[in-house]
N, C-alpha and C positions, 0 to 999 in steps of 0.2 A: 541227521543221524551222524552224518559226517563232522559236524560242528561240535557235538557232545561227544565222538571218539578224541578228536583233538583235544578238546577240554581234559577230558581224562589223562590222554596221554602226557601233555605237560604237566599234570599233578601228579602221575606216577613218576615222570623224570625226576622231578625236584625231591620226591619221597626220600628215595635212595641216593643221595650225591656221589657216593662214593663208586657205585655201581656205572651210575651215569658218565662220571668223568673217566673210568678205566675205558668204558666204550666208546666214548668221544675220541678219546687219545687214539685207540686203534683203528677207529675208522678215518680219524682225519690224517694220520701218518700213510695209510693205505692209500688213500685218494690222494694225498701228495706226492707219492712216487708215481702213481698212475698218470696225473695231470702233469707232471714235469716231462715223463716220459712223452705223452699226448703231445704237448706243447713243443718239443724236438722234432717228433714226427710231422707235426703238423707245418712247423718252420721250413722244413728240408723238403717236403713233398707238395705241399698246397700251392695253390696258384698265389703268388706276391711278387713284387717289384723285385727286379726286372722281369721275371718270368709270370707275368700277368694273365698270359694266354697258356698257360702248360697243360690246361685241358685240353688244348687241340693240338699238342706238341708231339712229336715223336722223336726219340734220340737214337742215333747209332753211334756207340761207343765200343765196345768190347768186341773183339774179332776173333776168331780160333781157325788156325789152319792146320790140316791135322793130316798126318798120312801114316804108313805102317810102322815107321821108327821114329818119328818125329812129331812133334806138337809145336805150335808156335801161337801165344796168347798176346794179344796188345789190341791197343786201339786201332780204329781202322786208318787207312793210308789215306793220302790226300787224292791220288789217281784215281781210286777206286770211287772214293765221295764225289769227285769231280765229274768223272764219266759215267757213273751209274747213277747216282743219287741227285746231283744238280739238276739232271735233265726230267725228274719226275714229271707226269702230267697232272693236271687237275690238282695242283697244290699252291698256296699263296705266296709260299715262299720256302728257299733252302738257303741254311747259311752253314758255312765251315768255320771251325776254330780250333786252334790246337789245345791240349792241356795248359793249365797254368803251370810254368815253370820258374823256378828261383832265378833272379836276375840282379846282378850287381851294378851300382852307379856310385858317382862319387859327387860330392859337394863341398869345395874348398878344403881337399884332401879328406873328407869324413867318407867312411864306405856306409852306403845305404842298399840294403837288400829287399827288393821287391819280387813280387809274384807278377809276371809279364805273360801275356796271352796274345796270340795272333789271330786275327780274325779277317774274314772278306767284308765288303761293305754292306751285303745282306744281313749280317749278322745285328745290326743296329735297326733293321726292318724287324726283324723276329723278335727282338728285346725289346722292353719298355724301360730303357733308363731315366732316372729324373738327372737332368742336367743344370747344374747350377752356374757353369761357364760354357759358353761356346755350345758346339754340336758335335755329331760324330763324324767319323771321316766317311768317305761314299767309295762307292763301287769303281770309280773313275780313280779314286786314291790308291787303291789296292792295285789296280790294273796298271797304273805307272810308277808303281813302288816307291811313291812319294812316302818321306819320312816324317811322317805326323803321327799322332799320338793322343788317345785319350786316358785321362788318370781318374784316379779317385779321389775324394777330399783328404785322405789321410797321407796319400801320395804327395800330393799339394803341399800339406803342413811340412812334410819331411824334407822336401826340395826348396819351396819358396817361401814358407813361414806363413804369415798372413797375408803376403802379397798376391796379386792375382797373377794366376798363371797361362793365361789365353796369350797365346803369341810367342811364349818364351820356350829357351831351348832347354831338353832333357836328355841327359846322358845316361844310358842303360845298357849295360853288355857291349859297350865301346863304340856305341851306335849314338848319334843325336837325332832327338826327332824334336818337332815342333810342336807344341802342345794344341790342340784344336778344340779340346772339350774337357770339362771337369765334371764328373758323375758322383753321387752319392755313393757313400760305401755299399759294398755288396757282401753281404756275409759269407763266410767260407762252408756254410752247410749247404749254399746252392753251387755245386762243383760245377755246371755247364754255364755259368754266366760269372763265376767270381774272378776277381783278378784285383792288380793294383794298377797295371798298365796294359793298354790294348793298342796293339800297333796293327798294320796291315800283313798279311801273310806274305805278300810279294818281298818284304824288306828282309826275308830271312838272308844269311849270308850266302846260301848255297840253294841252289834250285833242284837239289836232289828228290827232296820231299814230292816233287811232281810225278815221280814215277813209282811211288811207294803204294802197295796195294794194303800191307800193313805200316801202320805208324803211330803218330801221336793226335791224331786228328779226332774230332766230334763232327758227327751230322746233325743238323738241328732242323727239322721238316714242321712247317707250320701249315696245318689243313685249313681249310676253308670253315670246315665245321667237324665236330666233334664224330657224326656219322661217317664221314670220311675215311677215319683211322685206320679200322680194318681193313678196308680196301687198299690203303697205300702200304700198309704191312704186309699183304698179301704179294702186293707188286714188287717191294723191296725182296722177298725171299725170292721170287722168281729170278730178279735181275742178279742176286747174290749166287744162284746157281749157274749163272751165265759167264761168271768171271772166268777168264783163263790162268791157271796157277803159273807163279814162276818158274818152279821147278815139279813137272808132274812125277818124277821119278820120287822126289822126296816127299811133296804133299799131293792128296789125290781129294781132298774136301776143303769146302771154307764155308764156317759156321757164323751166325751174326743174325742180327734181326733189328727192326725199329722198335723201339720199346715206348710206351707210356711213361709217365714219371714214374710211378709205383715198379712197373715191369724193369726198368733201368736199375732203381735200387733192388730189385730182386736178383737180377743179373748179376751184380757186383756183388752182393752178399751171398749168393751162393756157389760164385765163381763159375757159373754156368760155362758150358763148354759145348755146348750144341745150340739149335735153332729156337730152343725154349726157355726164355728167361727164368722159368720156374717161380712164376709170381704166386701160385697158390701153395709153393711150399713157404714162402716168406710169411702170407697170410696166416697159415698154420702155426706157424713159429710163434707169431707174435699173439696169435688167439691163446695158445697154449700156456705161453709166457703168463700171459695176463691171469689165467684161471688159475694157474699153479701158485702165482703171487698174491691172489686173493681168497686159497682155501684155506691157509692157517688163520688169518683174522678172521674168515667167517665162521671157522670151527670155534675159535675162542669167543667170537660173539654169540655163537648157538648157545653155548654153556651158560655164558652170563645171562642172556635171556631166559634161560631154560630156569636158573636159579632165581631169577626174579619173577618169573610167572608163577613158579611153584610156591613161592611165598603168599601168592594170591589165592591159594588153592581153596580157602573158603568162602572167599568172594567169587569164584567161579561156581562152586557148589551152590550158594544162595542163588546166584542168577539163573543156575540151569532149573533150580528147584520152582523157580516162577516163570519157566517157560522158554527162556533165552535158550536160542537154536545154536548149533556148533557152528553154523555157516556164519552168525552174528559174532560169537565168539572170537573167531579165526579172523574175522575181519576187523575187529578193536585190536587185537594184539599185533597185526600187520601193520597198520595204521600207526600204533604207538611205535614199532620198529621203524617205520620208515621217516617219521619225524626226528627220531634221533640221529637216523643215518642222515637226514638232510642238514641237521645242525650240525654233525661232524663234518658233513661234507662243506660246509658254508667255511668252518675254519680251516680245513683242508686247502680249499681255494684260496682264501687268505694266506696261507703258508706258501702255496704254491706261487703265489704272486711275487711274495718276498724272496724264495727260492731263486725264481727266474730273472729276478732284479741283480741278485748277487751273482747270477752266473753271467750275465752282462756286464757286470763290472768288474768281474775278474780278469776277462780276455781271453779265457781257454778256448773260446770259439771265436776267432777274428771278426770283428765289426758285427756281431751276434746283436740281434734286437728281440730276443725270444719275450714274448708275451701273451697274456692271456686274450681271448677275442671270443666272439659269440659262438663260434663253432666249438670251442674247446669247453666253454662254459656248459653248450649243450650236452658235451660229452660227460662232463661232471655230474650233470642232471640225471642222465641216463646211468651212469656207473652208481650214484648214490642211490636212484631207485631199485636196481638190480642187487644191490649190495643189502639194500633193508629188506627186500622180499625174501632174498634168497635165506639170510640168517634168521628171519621170523617165522617162516611156514612151519617148521617143524616143532619150535617149542609151543607155537600156538596149536596145532593139530593136535600135537600130546595133551595139553590141557584141556581141549574140548570134548578129548575122549574119554575124560574121567567120569563116573557115575556120580551124580549129585551128593549122595550119601559118603562116598569115598572122599569127595574132593571137600566136603565141608571138615571131615576129618583131619584135612591137611595134605591129602593125596598120598601118592606113592613116593619114596625118596629113593 
């Protein structure tokens, strides 16, 4: 029966080419926007190099210190992370890194601006960078304040052209570092690992950061397994409450938390100022935005489907007169609409690939490599199926309810 439904669906779509074209355009453009948005989210939040193990990582970034008259919001400080987070029990590793900051260097008098991040040696154990030259600096390099650096391929090109960078000196922010490794470019959309240059934390000009509860550092916790994440989060919350505040008269509470990748995004998107990252709020916002965006094209497609089906009222009447059930008719019309949306979805998927390629070439997001993968393809199939069923149910149900005699006369207009 399904085979017959598909044959009829193809013939019906070819019968009224204009209606089919308008429907395909609406479906394709809708899914184009949804797929591009999904690809952007996937590229930012899904596990990918160098955050291949992000499904068992927790991130400590935004902290809030609050008092009766003041609120201080910033990233975490080194002193807090070093004393209370680095010593967490039963975790695979804990790494500390600063936020990436703009840094200036010079080559033959030409100014070069790069993003520079300071990290400890454990950072390279937690992240999975792809090295094209050399390797990472070590815990000992950070402990001894050795001026060594890891750079990305684009920085190698800016400083050394096509020559090998390993072992050569790199001047940035008035300091000279010896290059020990070169990694593939990390997209800007991975804010925890992105940078152009990585150097040891201890090479900072001042050691004032060692006394800061609030500062510009990220804590990255790698759990042994995903099942451990909730227990680690609870322990981090307990330790946050134990932190003595620098000025109890000014500040009486410290808020923050160890977040999963999505919770980290939610904390920054909602500007959370308490222990809750408000991940449910972000899920709700994304879901409502998607449904609202799909509402208008769905209503338009319902109207088009209703017009097309009403033209077949006499066909429906004859079939009902010969014993076709409402369930059979509804099934056929829904299959026809799903076929239409899958064709539109295929067009939308091709357009999405072209749009992402254009976005990569534009350089709007530095080092971006947005692409369609199996995960996004699965989302596209689900969205097309949802779109097709949603926009086909009402017209099919309405036509199936017509009395055979009324349907043969052309139905109600």
